[in-house]
Backbone bond lengths (Angstrom), bond angles and torsions (degrees), N, CA, C in turn:
res aa  C-N    CA-C-N  psi(-1)  N-CA   C-N-CA  omega(-1)  CA-C   N-CA-C  phi
1 M - - - 1.477 - - 1.523 109.64 -
2 N 1.296 116.22 132.88 1.463 121.90 -179.64 1.517 109.68 -92.86
3 S 1.361 117.24 109.57 1.461 121.22 -176.29 1.514 112.51 -70.71
4 D 1.363 118.28 -10.15 1.456 120.25 178.76 1.532 112.29 -95.21
5 S 1.316 117.51 1.08 1.463 120.94 -177.31 1.517 111.02 -63.86
6 K 1.337 115.80 134.15 1.463 119.41 -178.20 1.523 112.64 -72.58
7 D 1.333 117.29 -20.95 1.452 119.02 -179.45 1.527 111.94 -98.62
8 L 1.325 116.76 19.84 1.455 121.86 176.13 1.524 109.65 -58.45
9 H 1.331 116.62 132.49 1.463 121.89 -177.20 1.523 109.07 -103.32
10 I 1.337 115.98 116.83 1.459 121.69 -178.04 1.529 109.10 -124.61
11 A 1.329 115.95 132.66 1.459 121.22 174.40 1.515 109.31 -102.37
12 V 1.310 116.40 136.61 1.464 122.49 177.65 1.527 107.60 -111.62
13 I 1.323 115.87 124.34 1.466 121.62 179.54 1.518 108.47 -107.93
14 G 1.330 116.47 123.60 1.466 121.39 -179.90 1.505 110.62 114.11
15 A 1.332 116.17 114.59 1.465 120.79 -176.48 1.524 110.74 -104.80
16 G 1.337 115.75 46.09 1.454 120.57 -179.95 1.511 112.97 -101.97
17 R 1.318 116.05 -152.83 1.462 121.35 -173.54 1.522 113.63 -66.55
18 V 1.332 117.57 -25.63 1.461 120.43 177.31 1.523 110.90 -98.00
19 G 1.326 117.49 -42.40 1.460 121.11 -174.93 1.515 113.96 -60.78
20 V 1.321 116.89 -42.63 1.470 119.98 -177.56 1.529 111.37 -65.21
21 P 1.344 118.95 -53.39 1.474 117.13 179.10 1.523 113.07 -67.61
22 L 1.351 118.15 -29.23 1.462 119.57 178.60 1.521 110.72 -65.38
23 A 1.319 117.07 -44.45 1.464 119.99 177.96 1.530 110.37 -59.33
24 G 1.329 116.16 -42.14 1.459 120.24 179.00 1.514 112.55 -65.26
25 A 1.338 116.42 -40.62 1.457 120.47 -179.10 1.522 111.31 -67.89
26 L 1.331 116.66 -38.07 1.463 119.88 178.53 1.526 110.69 -65.50
27 R 1.333 116.17 -38.94 1.473 119.29 177.34 1.526 110.40 -64.11
28 E 1.332 115.98 -43.99 1.462 119.40 179.18 1.525 111.37 -62.41
29 A 1.353 116.04 -26.67 1.467 120.36 179.35 1.519 111.93 -81.53
30 G 1.337 117.19 -0.28 1.444 121.19 175.24 1.511 115.59 93.28
31 L 1.336 118.07 11.69 1.455 121.48 179.73 1.523 110.90 -90.65
32 V 1.312 115.93 157.69 1.462 121.43 173.98 1.524 107.08 -86.54
33 V 1.318 116.78 118.76 1.461 121.09 -172.33 1.517 110.70 -119.99
34 E 1.312 115.89 134.00 1.453 122.29 172.02 1.525 108.01 -109.51
35 G 1.316 115.53 122.12 1.458 118.98 -179.17 1.513 112.55 112.43
36 P 1.335 115.45 -170.05 1.457 124.86 15.50 1.532 113.20 -73.12
37 L 1.318 115.34 131.33 1.456 121.77 178.20 1.522 109.87 -89.40
38 G 1.299 115.79 152.21 1.452 120.34 176.14 1.512 110.46 -73.66
39 R 1.327 116.08 158.43 1.461 120.34 178.53 1.527 109.04 -60.94
40 G 1.319 115.25 134.26 1.457 120.11 -178.77 1.513 113.34 95.40
41 Q 1.342 117.80 -16.42 1.456 120.71 176.52 1.530 109.55 -78.88
42 A 1.307 117.21 129.85 1.461 121.23 179.75 1.518 110.03 -86.82
43 P 1.323 118.32 128.61 1.471 120.48 178.85 1.523 111.06 -79.02
44 S 1.297 115.67 164.56 1.454 120.96 172.57 1.524 108.86 -71.66
45 A 1.321 116.02 163.06 1.460 119.70 176.91 1.524 109.35 -61.85
46 G 1.321 116.66 135.28 1.458 120.73 -178.51 1.510 111.24 -156.57
47 D 1.324 116.20 -162.30 1.457 121.40 -177.65 1.519 113.19 -88.29
48 A 1.328 116.91 -34.06 1.457 119.86 -177.41 1.525 110.19 -156.54
49 V 1.325 114.67 154.11 1.462 122.41 174.03 1.517 107.68 -124.36
50 V 1.325 117.10 133.57 1.461 122.10 176.37 1.526 108.13 -115.31
51 L 1.326 115.83 121.91 1.458 121.59 -179.11 1.528 109.88 -94.25
52 C 1.326 115.53 118.33 1.465 121.51 176.93 1.524 107.60 -114.57
53 V 1.315 115.11 66.62 1.467 121.60 -175.50 1.523 108.15 -125.00
54 P 1.344 118.43 162.71 1.471 120.04 176.14 1.526 111.69 -55.22
55 D 1.324 115.83 148.71 1.463 120.88 -174.23 1.522 112.79 -52.56
56 A 1.320 117.40 -43.77 1.456 120.95 -176.40 1.525 112.52 -65.55
57 E 1.330 117.21 -19.68 1.457 120.97 -177.22 1.523 113.43 -96.95
58 I 1.328 117.44 -0.37 1.465 120.06 -176.35 1.533 112.68 -61.83
59 P 1.340 120.11 -48.22 1.471 118.20 -179.33 1.526 113.16 -58.23
60 A 1.327 117.70 -43.36 1.465 120.57 179.94 1.519 111.00 -66.26
61 A 1.339 116.82 -40.13 1.461 120.43 179.08 1.523 110.71 -66.74
62 A 1.338 116.37 -36.45 1.463 120.25 177.59 1.525 110.94 -64.97
63 E 1.306 116.09 -41.38 1.466 120.02 178.27 1.524 110.78 -63.39
64 A 1.330 116.21 -37.21 1.467 120.75 -177.18 1.525 112.11 -67.24
65 V 1.341 118.10 -24.13 1.471 120.23 -178.72 1.525 112.19 -104.78
66 A 1.315 116.93 10.13 1.466 120.84 -178.95 1.530 110.49 -55.71
67 G 1.331 114.98 132.66 1.452 120.91 177.01 1.512 115.82 85.81
68 T 1.338 117.88 -1.14 1.462 120.04 -176.83 1.522 113.41 -92.70
69 A 1.347 117.52 -18.88 1.466 120.21 -177.95 1.525 109.63 -157.38
70 P 1.315 117.93 150.59 1.471 120.60 178.30 1.525 113.27 -74.53
71 L 1.333 117.00 -15.36 1.458 122.09 179.58 1.526 109.43 -128.11
72 V 1.337 116.55 130.73 1.464 121.60 176.16 1.526 107.67 -131.89
73 G 1.323 115.74 130.34 1.462 119.96 -178.82 1.510 112.36 -132.17
74 H 1.333 115.01 168.87 1.460 120.20 173.83 1.525 109.34 -130.23
75 T 1.329 115.33 165.83 1.464 121.46 -178.76 1.520 111.77 -109.04
76 S 1.326 116.84 20.52 1.463 121.25 -179.39 1.517 110.81 -82.53
77 G 1.329 115.85 140.98 1.452 119.77 175.40 1.512 112.87 -88.14
78 A 1.339 117.31 -22.26 1.455 121.04 -172.55 1.522 114.05 -104.28
79 T 1.327 118.47 -22.77 1.461 121.96 -171.86 1.532 111.79 -87.51
80 P 1.337 117.99 130.19 1.474 120.77 177.43 1.522 111.58 -63.75
81 L 1.323 115.42 158.48 1.451 120.36 179.15 1.527 112.02 -63.33
82 A 1.322 117.18 -25.72 1.459 120.77 -177.56 1.530 112.08 -57.96
83 A 1.314 117.86 -23.06 1.466 120.65 178.36 1.524 111.60 -63.58
84 L 1.334 116.42 -18.71 1.468 121.15 -179.46 1.526 112.44 -88.96
85 A 1.319 117.76 -2.97 1.459 121.41 -174.77 1.529 114.06 -54.98
86 P 1.349 119.91 -35.08 1.470 118.56 -179.95 1.527 114.14 -59.94
87 A 1.328 117.56 -16.18 1.469 119.65 178.86 1.519 111.71 -73.77
88 G 1.349 117.67 -20.03 1.447 120.76 -179.31 1.515 113.54 64.07
89 A 1.328 117.01 33.42 1.467 121.78 -177.28 1.527 109.47 -131.93
90 E 1.329 116.59 172.39 1.457 119.29 169.17 1.526 108.30 -64.74
91 M 1.323 115.99 140.54 1.457 120.64 -170.68 1.532 111.22 -112.96
92 F 1.332 115.53 143.92 1.466 119.70 175.51 1.520 109.83 -144.07
93 G 1.306 114.83 158.13 1.458 121.36 175.59 1.510 109.79 -124.75
94 L 1.328 115.90 141.67 1.459 121.76 176.32 1.527 106.83 -144.09
95 H 1.335 115.35 98.69 1.468 120.32 -178.52 1.526 109.34 -106.07
96 P 1.335 117.65 112.25 1.468 119.78 177.14 1.531 110.31 -68.41
97 L 1.315 116.75 122.87 1.466 120.87 176.99 1.529 107.48 -81.15
98 Q 1.305 113.96 72.74 1.456 121.94 -172.93 1.522 108.55 -155.04
99 T 1.309 116.73 156.85 1.457 121.27 176.52 1.525 108.94 -100.48
100 F 1.321 115.36 136.59 1.460 121.88 -178.18 1.519 109.41 -120.26
101 A 1.316 116.31 107.09 1.459 121.29 175.95 1.522 108.72 -93.27
102 A 1.322 115.96 171.76 1.459 119.87 177.01 1.523 109.17 -57.89
103 G 1.322 116.29 131.33 1.456 120.35 178.99 1.512 115.07 88.71
104 S 1.340 118.30 3.66 1.461 119.94 177.45 1.526 110.01 -60.92
105 G 1.337 116.02 142.47 1.456 120.60 -177.02 1.510 112.64 -110.14
106 P 1.324 117.44 -179.22 1.463 122.41 -178.94 1.524 113.66 -57.22
107 E 1.329 116.77 -29.41 1.465 119.83 -177.74 1.527 112.16 -66.68
108 T 1.336 118.04 -15.24 1.456 121.65 -177.19 1.523 112.28 -61.76
109 F 1.327 117.38 -26.54 1.465 120.98 -178.19 1.523 112.55 -76.64
110 R 1.321 117.19 -31.08 1.463 120.00 -172.27 1.526 111.49 -65.08
111 G 1.328 114.42 128.13 1.456 120.61 178.52 1.512 114.86 87.48
112 A 1.336 117.72 -7.45 1.458 120.93 -179.81 1.513 110.77 -85.00
113 G 1.322 116.45 160.01 1.451 121.06 171.30 1.518 109.90 -78.52
114 A 1.319 116.50 162.03 1.461 121.69 178.03 1.521 108.82 -141.10
115 A 1.337 116.53 115.37 1.464 121.11 175.93 1.520 107.95 -78.66
116 V 1.320 117.16 118.98 1.464 121.00 -175.41 1.521 110.31 -118.89
117 A 1.334 114.64 154.83 1.458 121.93 177.46 1.515 107.87 -156.37
118 G 1.322 116.84 159.33 1.456 121.11 178.27 1.510 111.25 -152.16
119 S 1.321 116.59 143.45 1.467 120.21 178.96 1.522 111.49 -75.81
120 T 1.319 117.38 -16.69 1.465 123.52 176.64 1.526 107.72 -139.82
121 P 1.322 118.11 160.40 1.469 119.02 176.36 1.526 113.13 -55.47
122 P 1.350 120.39 -43.28 1.466 118.51 177.59 1.531 112.91 -62.55
123 A 1.340 117.44 -36.17 1.468 120.32 178.86 1.524 110.67 -66.15
124 L 1.334 116.28 -40.52 1.465 120.03 176.77 1.522 110.30 -64.77
125 D 1.326 117.22 -43.65 1.465 120.77 178.22 1.532 110.72 -58.79
126 F 1.334 115.76 -39.26 1.460 119.66 179.33 1.524 110.46 -63.09
127 A 1.347 117.04 -45.48 1.470 120.74 -179.92 1.520 110.96 -61.90
128 V 1.332 116.45 -41.52 1.472 120.96 179.15 1.527 110.30 -62.68
129 A 1.340 116.17 -47.00 1.467 120.36 -178.75 1.524 111.01 -64.04
130 L 1.344 116.67 -39.48 1.457 120.11 -179.86 1.527 111.08 -65.38
131 A 1.328 116.24 -42.24 1.464 120.10 178.02 1.528 110.68 -60.02
132 R 1.312 116.22 -43.34 1.466 119.60 -179.05 1.521 111.86 -67.16
133 R 1.336 116.90 -36.23 1.456 119.67 177.04 1.531 111.33 -63.08
134 L 1.322 116.01 -27.65 1.461 120.90 179.05 1.526 112.42 -87.34
135 G 1.328 117.27 0.17 1.461 120.84 179.13 1.502 113.86 82.65
136 M 1.341 116.80 18.40 1.459 120.83 -179.81 1.524 110.95 -99.95
137 T 1.313 116.12 166.02 1.456 122.65 177.04 1.521 108.69 -104.24
138 P 1.347 118.40 107.58 1.465 120.12 -176.71 1.520 112.67 -79.35
139 F 1.322 116.29 143.44 1.464 122.72 171.69 1.525 107.25 -143.57
140 E 1.332 115.78 140.51 1.471 120.10 -172.77 1.521 111.33 -83.28
141 I 1.340 115.79 135.47 1.458 123.57 175.47 1.524 107.76 -127.07
142 D 1.344 117.40 126.25 1.460 118.86 176.70 1.528 109.79 -91.33
143 D 1.320 116.27 171.59 1.463 120.29 -175.79 1.528 112.19 -61.85
144 E 1.333 117.32 -33.69 1.465 120.37 -179.64 1.524 111.64 -65.04
145 G 1.315 116.90 -29.74 1.460 119.86 -177.65 1.513 114.80 -96.19
146 R 1.326 117.24 -1.07 1.462 120.00 -173.77 1.526 113.26 -62.49
147 A 1.321 116.85 -44.43 1.468 119.46 -176.51 1.530 110.97 -62.24
148 A 1.349 116.12 -44.42 1.467 119.55 179.98 1.520 110.69 -66.12
149 Y 1.331 116.28 -42.87 1.464 120.15 179.00 1.523 111.40 -59.69
150 H 1.330 116.40 -48.36 1.461 119.66 -175.49 1.519 111.29 -69.66
151 T 1.327 117.20 -33.55 1.465 120.46 176.06 1.519 110.73 -64.45
152 A 1.335 116.60 -42.08 1.470 120.05 178.08 1.523 110.71 -60.54
153 A 1.333 116.27 -41.14 1.462 120.00 178.65 1.520 111.37 -64.45
154 S 1.325 116.58 -40.96 1.463 120.19 179.39 1.524 111.55 -65.31
155 L 1.332 116.20 -41.35 1.467 119.68 177.91 1.521 110.73 -61.02
156 A 1.320 116.40 -43.95 1.460 120.61 -175.60 1.520 112.58 -71.32
157 S 1.317 117.86 -30.69 1.467 120.70 -174.06 1.529 112.58 -111.67
158 N 1.332 117.26 -64.87 1.464 120.60 -174.76 1.521 112.18 -60.67
159 F 1.334 115.92 -46.81 1.456 118.86 -176.06 1.529 111.86 -70.96
160 L 1.320 116.62 -24.61 1.464 119.42 174.13 1.527 110.41 -62.81
161 V 1.326 115.43 -39.90 1.468 119.95 177.23 1.530 110.20 -64.60
162 T 1.336 116.20 -40.80 1.469 120.34 177.60 1.527 110.96 -60.91
163 L 1.329 116.64 -42.08 1.463 120.52 179.43 1.526 111.30 -65.38
164 Q 1.336 116.66 -38.77 1.458 119.15 177.99 1.523 110.43 -63.97
165 A 1.327 117.49 -40.77 1.462 120.80 177.52 1.525 110.46 -61.99
166 A 1.338 116.75 -39.85 1.466 120.27 177.45 1.521 111.02 -64.59
167 A 1.329 116.75 -41.42 1.462 120.46 179.17 1.523 110.99 -62.34
168 E 1.327 116.98 -39.35 1.470 120.23 178.30 1.524 111.00 -65.03
169 S 1.321 116.78 -36.99 1.468 120.12 178.32 1.520 110.92 -65.10
170 I 1.323 116.59 -43.24 1.463 120.63 -179.31 1.520 111.04 -69.50
171 A 1.336 117.28 -33.29 1.465 120.71 179.26 1.521 112.37 -62.95
172 A 1.328 116.96 -18.41 1.465 119.50 176.25 1.521 111.15 -60.49
173 G 1.343 116.34 -26.78 1.458 120.05 177.67 1.513 113.08 -66.49
174 A 1.340 116.61 -17.58 1.467 121.45 175.98 1.517 111.02 -97.71
175 G 1.342 117.19 7.95 1.454 120.96 178.79 1.508 114.59 83.47
176 L 1.320 117.53 15.65 1.460 121.36 -178.18 1.524 110.71 -95.23
177 E 1.318 116.46 130.23 1.458 120.71 172.02 1.525 108.85 -70.48
178 R 1.335 116.00 159.00 1.467 119.97 -175.57 1.534 111.64 -56.30
179 E 1.337 116.90 -47.42 1.461 119.78 -177.89 1.524 111.34 -63.50
180 E 1.341 115.99 -39.47 1.461 120.37 178.93 1.528 110.65 -66.04
181 A 1.337 116.01 -43.97 1.463 120.04 178.83 1.525 110.73 -61.66
182 R 1.326 115.79 -40.69 1.473 119.76 -179.44 1.523 110.70 -62.86
183 A 1.322 116.48 -45.13 1.458 120.59 -179.03 1.532 111.33 -61.71
184 L 1.328 116.81 -32.08 1.457 120.83 -178.79 1.528 112.73 -84.03
185 L 1.329 116.17 -33.79 1.463 120.17 -174.86 1.530 113.82 -85.43
186 V 1.321 117.74 -29.95 1.461 119.74 -175.46 1.534 112.71 -62.52
187 P 1.347 120.48 -40.23 1.473 118.21 174.65 1.537 112.72 -58.78
188 L 1.337 116.61 -37.20 1.466 120.94 175.02 1.522 110.34 -63.21
189 L 1.321 115.58 -42.32 1.465 120.77 178.80 1.525 110.94 -61.89
190 R 1.338 116.82 -44.37 1.466 120.39 -179.81 1.527 111.61 -62.20
191 R 1.313 116.71 -43.09 1.468 119.98 -179.95 1.522 110.26 -65.78
192 T 1.323 117.08 -37.49 1.456 120.83 178.25 1.523 110.42 -62.40
193 V 1.333 117.00 -43.90 1.463 120.75 179.06 1.528 110.43 -63.60
194 D 1.329 117.33 -40.95 1.464 120.64 177.86 1.529 111.01 -61.74
195 N 1.332 116.22 -44.34 1.462 120.43 178.65 1.525 110.99 -62.94
196 L 1.329 115.25 -40.47 1.459 120.56 179.75 1.524 110.68 -61.99
197 A 1.331 116.37 -44.14 1.458 120.61 -179.66 1.520 111.69 -64.68
198 E 1.328 116.56 -36.57 1.466 121.18 -176.01 1.520 113.00 -82.85
199 L 1.348 116.55 -37.36 1.456 120.36 -168.78 1.521 114.89 -111.71
200 G 1.339 117.33 -22.13 1.455 120.70 -173.01 1.520 110.87 90.59
201 P 1.344 118.05 163.95 1.464 121.57 -172.75 1.524 114.47 -59.72
202 E 1.333 117.24 -46.41 1.464 118.66 -174.44 1.527 111.70 -62.94
203 A 1.334 117.62 -47.03 1.462 120.88 -177.32 1.523 112.35 -74.34
204 A 1.330 117.19 -25.80 1.464 120.13 -178.41 1.518 112.84 -80.99
205 L 1.320 117.34 -14.66 1.467 120.49 -177.08 1.524 111.12 -68.85
206 T 1.332 115.71 127.62 1.470 122.23 176.05 1.527 107.72 -130.72
207 G 1.331 116.44 -178.51 1.455 120.00 174.88 1.510 113.19 102.72
208 P 1.343 116.88 -178.20 1.466 121.17 -172.27 1.525 114.39 -63.32
209 I 1.320 118.59 -36.13 1.468 119.37 179.78 1.519 109.99 -67.95
210 A 1.320 116.86 -41.88 1.467 120.96 -179.79 1.518 111.67 -61.68
211 R 1.333 116.91 -33.50 1.472 118.98 -178.55 1.525 112.74 -98.79
212 G 1.326 117.62 7.22 1.465 120.98 175.93 1.506 114.65 73.46
213 D 1.326 117.77 27.52 1.463 122.24 -178.20 1.535 109.30 -90.95
214 H 1.331 115.84 80.78 1.458 121.03 -174.33 1.529 112.79 -67.19
215 A 1.321 117.28 -31.53 1.462 120.27 -179.55 1.531 110.85 -63.69
216 T 1.323 116.38 -40.54 1.460 119.87 179.47 1.523 110.90 -66.92
217 V 1.323 117.27 -39.86 1.463 120.25 178.05 1.527 110.26 -62.85
218 T 1.319 116.97 -38.64 1.460 120.78 177.60 1.521 110.66 -63.97
219 A 1.316 116.91 -40.81 1.467 120.75 178.23 1.524 110.83 -66.41
220 Q 1.318 116.27 -37.84 1.464 120.13 177.55 1.529 110.57 -63.04
221 R 1.316 116.13 -43.06 1.469 120.03 -179.74 1.528 110.79 -61.46
222 A 1.330 115.93 -40.43 1.468 119.82 178.57 1.520 110.95 -63.46
223 A 1.336 116.31 -37.87 1.461 120.10 179.22 1.525 110.77 -65.65
224 V 1.332 116.78 -42.36 1.470 120.29 178.13 1.520 110.23 -62.91
225 E 1.328 116.43 -42.66 1.472 120.53 -179.40 1.520 111.49 -61.91
226 E 1.328 116.39 -33.34 1.462 120.15 -179.14 1.533 111.93 -80.91
227 V 1.327 117.03 -43.93 1.461 121.13 -171.31 1.529 112.71 -88.66
228 A 1.325 116.21 -40.72 1.472 120.47 -174.75 1.525 109.55 -142.49
229 P 1.320 117.83 68.52 1.466 120.42 -175.23 1.525 114.06 -59.15
230 H 1.335 117.27 -23.44 1.472 119.81 178.47 1.525 111.78 -68.91
231 L 1.343 116.79 -13.19 1.465 121.19 179.56 1.528 112.75 -100.36
232 L 1.332 117.25 4.83 1.459 120.05 -174.20 1.529 111.79 -66.18
233 D 1.314 117.84 -42.00 1.469 119.94 178.66 1.532 110.64 -62.22
234 L 1.327 116.03 -41.01 1.458 120.29 177.70 1.523 110.45 -61.78
235 F 1.332 116.75 -44.74 1.469 121.13 179.83 1.522 110.22 -60.24
236 D 1.335 117.27 -47.06 1.466 120.96 -177.89 1.530 111.12 -61.87
237 E 1.327 116.14 -40.79 1.460 120.01 -179.64 1.527 110.68 -65.67
238 L 1.335 116.23 -41.81 1.458 120.18 179.58 1.528 111.51 -66.82
239 V 1.330 116.46 -38.30 1.468 119.89 176.98 1.523 110.24 -60.77
240 Q 1.334 115.97 -44.28 1.462 119.66 -178.94 1.526 111.55 -60.19
241 H 1.340 116.94 -46.44 1.456 119.66 -177.86 1.530 111.85 -72.70
242 T 1.335 116.61 -29.37 1.465 119.24 177.50 1.528 110.39 -71.42
243 H 1.317 117.10 -34.89 1.471 119.87 173.04 1.530 110.62 -59.46
244 S 1.338 115.84 -41.39 1.469 119.49 179.27 1.524 110.97 -64.06
245 L 1.328 116.90 -41.16 1.462 120.81 178.65 1.522 110.92 -64.85
246 A 1.339 116.32 -41.06 1.464 120.25 179.20 1.537 110.20 -64.75
247 A 1.317 116.50 -35.51 1.466 120.10 178.46 1.525 111.13 -67.05
248 Q 1.339 116.07 -36.65 1.466 119.26 176.79 1.511 111.19 -63.53
249 R 1.345 115.52 -38.93 1.466 118.84 178.92 1.516 110.68 -65.58
250 A 1.337 116.48 -40.37 1.461 120.89 -177.29 1.528 111.51 -65.96
251 S 1.347 115.93 -31.69 1.467 119.27 -177.77 1.516 113.35 -88.74
252 A 1.346 115.84 -7.11 1.482 119.32 -177.09 1.515 110.93 -72.98
């Protein structure tokens, strides 16, 4: 099977935040796409099936599409390929290293990384070719490395959102409403991400810990304790790890 064929027939199962834009992106890439189909809907016979369903539902979804395609894959970053075994097909994984919010479109894939895997060399080649057709940069992840890879992605994306929510809560102590705080803090967040991409963590670090201003950090801790005491443990933990990062910069 030629994974670069323009008339390749791919079925997408799952009409959620990944399935909908993935189906659109595959169509824009010139592939014949069926779906996104709802869970439990059986696709027509084709070249490949991609399951965009919650991790716990992958084995059942794989069983439901058994016999419909020689290749069956999932878009999970954390789930091993073995979860696809009920499909009785060659298995592949293609996890977009990207965040998908409600309303994300096909363009969300372009420029993102893609963690790929395959149960056979042809299955891996298929995942690599599919990622490239979507404008992504494929890199191979084996099952042993999946947990670490997915944790790193969660830290970089999900936990960043958690930190922003915490910052908005603390900003209430300055009289700022959540929406107002968000509008003011997000430009700072964007510049920080740009600096991080250009310089790396050690050089991008700024603020009182980086410059050794312990009095300011103490005042910040008091403010958190007064305004959002439920965030004090989080603040202390972040201070500790930021001190370690600042020490790495000093020794570089």
